[in-house]
N, C-alpha and C positions, 0 to 999 in steps of 0.2 A: 875657287871653291873646289874642294876635293870631290871625287865621285860619290863617296859615302854621304857627304853633306848634301850634294845635289839630289840624291835619291830620297833623302829624308824630306827635303823641301818639295820635291816633285816625284812621287812614286813611279810615274810613268817613264822616268829616265833610266830605269834599271837596264843594265847591259849584261848580256850573256857572258862576255869575257871577264866580268868581275867576280865570277863564281870563285869562292875561297878554296881552291884546290888543296891547299896545304892546311886548311883550317880544321877545327874539330867538328864533330857532328852537329853541335848546337849552332855553330856559325853557318854550316851548310844548310841546315833546315830553315834558319832565319832567312837565308838568301832565297830559298824556294818559296817561302811565305810571301815574299815581295811580289811574286807573280800571282799568288792566290788573291791578294787584296786588289788586284786590277779587275776582278770579276764584276759583272753588272749586278745590280740589285734594284728592288722596287723603290722608285723615287730616289735612287742613289743613296739610300739610307745606310748601306754597308753594315748590316746588323750582325756582325761576327766578331768574335774574339778567339784568340789562340793561346795555348800553353804548350810548353816543350817539356818532355820527360825522356831523357836519353834519346833513343831513336824513334820516339813517338810524338806525333802532333795531335793535340785534342782541339776540336773546334766547338766553341760554345755559341749559343744564340744570345745576342745582346738584346734583351727584351725592351730596353729603354729606346730602341730604334724600331720597334714594332709599330706599324700603322694600324692602330686599334680600330679605326673607323673604316678605312678603305679595305683593310685586310683582316676583317674580324675573325676569320677562321684560321689565320696564320699560314694560309697556303703560300703566299708570296714570300713570307718570312723564311719558310723552309726551302723554297725554290732558290732563294738568294744564297742560302748556305750551300746548296748543291752546286751552284755556279762557282763559288770560291773553292769548294772541294775539287771540282773537275780541273780548275786551273792548277791547283797544287799537284794533282796527279800527272797532268800533262807535263808540267815543268820537271817533276821528279823523274818521270820516264826519260825525259830528254837528257838528264844527267846520269842515267844508268841505274836509277833506283827502281825496285819493285815495291809496290804499295799493297799492304794488307789493310783493307778498310773494314771497320767494325761499326755498323749502324746501331747506336745505343738506344735502348727503350726510353720512352718519355718518362721523366721523373721530376724531381724537384729542380727548380730553375738553375741551381748552382752546378748541376751536372752537365757534362758535354753532350752534344748530339752525335758526334762522330769522333772516332779515334782512328788514326792512320799510323801504321807502323812501317818503317822504311828499311828495306834490306838491299844489300849489294852496293852498287855504284863503284865505278872506276874513276869517278870524279872528272871524267872527260865527257863533253857533250856528244850525244849520239846523232848520227846523221838521220834526218827526218824526211820521209818521203811524202808525208801528209800535210806538212806545213803548219800543224796545229800549234806547236810551241812558238813559232815566229808570229802567229796570228794573235797571240795573247796581247802583245803590245800594239798590234795593228788594228785590232777589232774596235769598231765604234757602233753604238746604237744610232742608226741613221733615221732621223725624223723628217727628212725631206720628201717631197713628192717624187715618186719613182717614174722611170722612163717607160714608155710604151714599147718595151722590148722583152720578148719572152725569155725565160730561162731554158737553155737547151736541155734535151733529154739526158745527155751524158752527165751534166752537172746536177740535174734533178735526181738522177740515180745515185750519185755520190752522196747527196744530202740524205736521201731516203735510207741509204745503207750504212749510216753511221752506227757505231756500237750503242745499242739501246738497252740491251739486257732483256730478260724474259718479262719483266714487270711492265715495261714502258711501250707505248704505241706512238708512232709518228704518222700523222695524216697530212698530206699536202694536196692542194686542189687549185685548179685554175678555172673552175666552173663559174661562169658569170652569174648564174642563179644563186649559188651559194654566197658569192660576194655581195649580191643585192640583199640577201637575207641577213648576212652579218652586218652590213651597213645599216640596215633598219634597227638591229639590236644595238649597235654602237650609238646611234642617234638617241634612242630611248635611254640608254645607259648614261650618256652625258647629261641629259635633261634631269634624270633622277638624282645623279650625284651632285650636280651644281645646285639643285633645289634643297640640298641638305646642308644647313649651316655648319654642322659639326664636321662634315666632310671637307667643306671649303676651308674651315679653320685649320684642320690638320694639314691639308695641302699647302695652305699659306704659311704655316709654321716652317715646314721643310724648305719651301722656296726661300723664306727669310734666312735660313741657315746657309744659303749659298750652295746647296747640293748640286745645282745644275750648272755651276761654273760662271754665273753672272757676277757682276760687281756688287759691292755691298749696297749701293744706292738702288741699283736695278732690282736686286733681290728683295729689298724692303718695300719698294714700290709695287713689285709683283705680289708680295705677301698681302699688302693692303687691298690691292685690286681683287685678288682671288677671294679674300676673306669677306669683303663687304659688298662685292658686286656679283650678281648672278651672270656668269659668262657662258652659261650652258649653250645658248644658240650659236654663238660665234665659235665655240670649241667644237660643237657637233658638226658645223659646216666644214671646219678645217679637218677634223678626223675623217669625215666622209670623203673629202678630196684625197687624203692620204691613203685610205683603204682602197678606194676604187682605182687608184693609180697603180696598185701593186699587181704584178702578173700572177703571183701565187700567194695564197693564204695557207696557214698551217695551224695545227693544234697538236700539242703533246698531251697524251692522256695516260692513265695508269689503271691497272686492274684492281688496285685497292686505293684507299684514301688516307692512310696514316702518314705520320711524319716521315718515315723511311721512304715511302713511295714518292712523296713530294720532293725529298732531297734528291732521289734518283731522277725524278723529272727535271730538276734543276741541273743536274749533271748532263742530262741529254740536251737540254736547251743550250747550255754553254758549249758543248761539243758541236752542236749544230751551228751555233754562232761562229765558232772558230773555223769550222769547215767552210761556212759561207764566206768568211773573211778571206780565207786562203784562195777562194775562187773569185774574189772581187765582187761578191754578191752582198748586197745590203740587207740588213735584218732590223726589224723594229717590233718589239713586243707591244701588243695592244690588249691591255688586261681588264679594262673596265667592265666588259661583258661577263667576266668571270667573278667580278667582285660583288655582283648583285644576284642573289639566289635564283630569282625567277628567270633571269636572263641566262644564267649558267645552264639551267635545265633545257633551254631552247638551243644552246650551242650543242649539247649532247645529242640532240636529234639530227644534227648535221653531220655527225661522225658515222661513217658506214660500218661501225663495229659496235655491238651492244655490250652492256655490262662493263663500261669503263668510266673513269672519272676525268673530266677535262681539267687540265692543270695549267696550261699556258697556250695562249693564242698569239699569233704573230703574223707579220707580212714579210715577203721576200721579193727582191727585185734589184734593179740597177738604179743608181742615183748619184747625184753630185756628192762627192765625199764630204763628211763632216770635217770642219777645220780644226777642231781641238777636242781633246778628251775632257770629260767631266772630272772634277777633282776627286782625289782619294785621300783618306786618312793615312798618315804614315804608319808603318808597321809598329813603331814604338808605342803608338797610341792604342793598338788593339792586342798587344801581348799582355797576358796576365800571369 
């Protein structure tokens, strides 16, 4: 099997050395997009599509992949777009491109959310001191219980000092009292969501699509279990164990709450995830407390900054590595 066919069947197999140095701009941008599609997304729905126009990439929101129940305000939909955008920028910078990003206003669904124009490039990979490009393929969402090992001050400082822009705030804490309060909110959130049959049906549908990388049979069995059984108590117990094991909890917030702010929050989240991966630190988004309005307001009270909107909560720490990546749609499927 040729490299190109292998990448189509398994997008994670993309290799830096396959960059089409002598290709045209379309071939080069398609190569960079193969890194964009490795971004994380809510329920691994991968709600993005891309188009090419000379040296410009436009990113569209695929509303058919919007979690209308769990993500009714489309916060996670926009964050997912931001994660893909950040991967694209990191990959482009690695190959010598400058990126001019235009965050487009919300309009009819057929219009893109973001336009990225590429300038420069000597077509040769740039030496990277921060390891972000290499981390795109190495990054995993780690769902395991974390070790009772603190994150050192030097690494915490590196995480805290990632490029966030003026709009975004990043708050990290190891305060046991905050962890207990968040744990209480998580338990309540799990109970409320699993008590909602529409929420269970939506989760079951996506599990049945195999988005988490399980076999067809396992995916279908999981879909049936989640859809028809209330697994709230068992899930809450597991989530509590995961959360309390983490040495650090974090939240990304923004000064406003429009689509642009959420996309930028997604960029920050992905840059944080890549930085953590480069430091061998595990990261796991835990979003249910932001999916329920009354709980989201409680999270805001735990942030030592007023007048901001909570966009993404997560835990950080050290854990047994995940053994495999979740599947990704091939680039050919998301090009329009």
